[in-house]
C-alpha positions in Angstrom: 19.9 -12.3 35.1 20.9 -14.6 32.2 18.8 -17.8 32.1 19.0 -20.8 29.8 15.7 -22.6 29.7 16.2 -26.1 28.2 13.1 -27.6 26.7 12.5 -30.9 25.2 8.9 -32.1 24.9 5.7 -30.0 24.8 4.2 -31.1 28.1 7.3 -30.6 30.2 8.1 -27.4 28.3 4.7 -25.9 29.2 5.1 -26.8 32.8 8.6 -25.3 32.9 7.3 -22.2 31.2 4.5 -21.9 33.9 7.2 -22.2 36.6 9.4 -19.5 35.0 6.5 -17.1 34.6 5.6 -17.4 38.3 9.2 -16.4 39.3 10.1 -12.8 40.0 12.7 -12.4 37.3 13.6 -8.9 36.3 11.7 -7.6 33.2 15.0 -7.1 31.5 16.2 -10.7 32.0 17.9 -12.4 29.2 16.4 -15.9 28.5 17.5 -18.4 25.9 15.0 -21.1 25.1 17.1 -24.0 24.0 16.3 -27.4 22.5 19.1 -29.8 21.9 18.1 -32.5 19.4 19.8 -35.7 20.4 22.3 -36.9 17.7 21.0 -39.9 15.8 23.4 -42.7 16.6 21.6 -45.1 14.3 23.5 -43.8 11.3 26.5 -46.1 11.9 24.2 -49.1 12.3 21.9 -48.5 9.4 24.5 -47.5 6.8 24.0 -45.5 3.6 20.8 -47.2 2.6 19.0 -45.4 5.3 20.4 -41.9 4.6 17.2 -40.5 3.1 15.1 -41.9 6.0 17.4 -40.4 8.6 17.5 -37.0 6.8 13.7 -36.9 6.8 13.7 -37.9 10.5 16.2 -35.1 11.3 14.2 -32.5 9.4 11.0 -33.5 11.2 12.7 -33.4 14.6 14.2 -30.0 13.9 10.8 -28.6 12.6 9.0 -29.9 15.8 11.8 -28.5 18.0 11.7 -25.1 16.4 8.0 -24.9 16.7 8.2 -25.7 20.4 11.0 -23.3 21.1 9.2 -20.5 19.2 6.0 -21.1 21.1 7.7 -21.0 24.5 9.7 -17.9 23.5 6.6 -16.1 22.3 4.9 -16.6 25.7 8.1 -15.4 27.5 8.2 -12.3 25.3 4.6 -11.5 26.2 5.5 -11.8 29.9 8.9 -10.1 29.8 8.4 -7.3 27.2 11.7 -5.6 28.3 13.7 -8.8 28.3 15.9 -10.3 25.6 14.3 -13.6 24.7 16.2 -15.7 22.2 15.6 -19.1 20.6 18.0 -21.8 19.5 17.7 -25.4 18.3 21.0 -27.4 17.9 21.9 -31.0 17.4 24.4 -32.8 19.7 24.8 -34.6 23.0 22.1 -33.0 25.2 23.9 -32.5 28.5 27.3 -31.7 27.0 25.7 -29.1 24.7 23.7 -27.4 27.4 26.8 -27.3 29.7 29.0 -25.9 26.9 26.5 -23.2 25.9 25.8 -22.2 29.5 29.6 -22.0 30.3 30.8 -20.3 27.1 28.0 -17.7 27.0 28.1 -16.9 30.7 24.6 -17.9 31.9 23.7 -17.4 35.5 21.1 -20.2 35.7 20.1 -23.3 33.7 16.5 -24.4 34.2 15.4 -27.8 32.9 12.6 -30.4 33.8 13.5 -33.9 34.8 11.5 -36.9 33.4 12.2 -38.6 36.7 13.1 -41.8 34.9 14.0 -44.8 37.1 15.4 -48.3 36.8 16.0 -49.7 33.3 14.5 -46.7 31.5 17.1 -44.4 33.3 19.9 -46.8 32.4 18.9 -46.9 28.7 17.9 -43.2 28.2 20.3 -41.7 30.7 19.6 -38.6 32.7 20.4 -35.2 31.4 19.7 -33.5 34.7 22.1 -35.9 36.5 24.9 -35.2 34.0 24.5 -31.4 34.2 24.3 -31.3 38.0 27.4 -33.5 38.2 29.5 -30.8 36.4 27.4 -27.6 36.7 28.5 -24.7 34.5 26.5 -22.4 36.7 23.5 -22.6 39.1 21.1 -25.4 37.8 17.4 -25.7 38.7 16.0 -29.1 38.0 12.2 -29.1 38.0 10.6 -32.4 38.9 7.8 -33.3 36.5 5.6 -34.8 39.2 5.9 -31.7 41.4 5.2 -29.4 38.4 2.0 -31.4 37.6 0.9 -31.1 41.2 1.7 -27.4 41.3 -0.1 -26.8 38.0 -3.3 -28.5 39.3 -3.1 -26.6 42.6 -2.7 -23.3 40.8 -5.6 -24.0 38.5 -7.8 -24.9 41.4 -7.0 -21.7 43.2 -7.6 -19.6 40.1 -11.0 -21.1 39.6 -12.3 -20.3 43.1 
């Protein structure tokens, strides 16, 4: 099976990783751990005076994203020693980039966690999971953050007893 695991922030990425590790994927599964850095739209508004600031911000975002992707991929490699685990960090429009990579590279499944934003926050920030499920390139599994948290606390309670 060819799986694209889209990760964004540490907490949701860890919860998504736990979910994937609990699934019965074949040891020889191919998994791409992907982070899409949202393009900085402020460039047009800030102008050339802010170029240095924006470049530093981009470098920091990329460094943090690479660190997260590497961490998740390492754990997947430990769990799926026969699998092909790859890492990628790219910049672009998040939903469009995930869709394009999944479609063009023939992925069977995209897995991503939802922030479960509502109201004004959803209007302002948008919803990557809604965009991807509206035009799915393949099967898409959206993990709800609140259910992942509940599942993680239930799992840890069971493992302690």
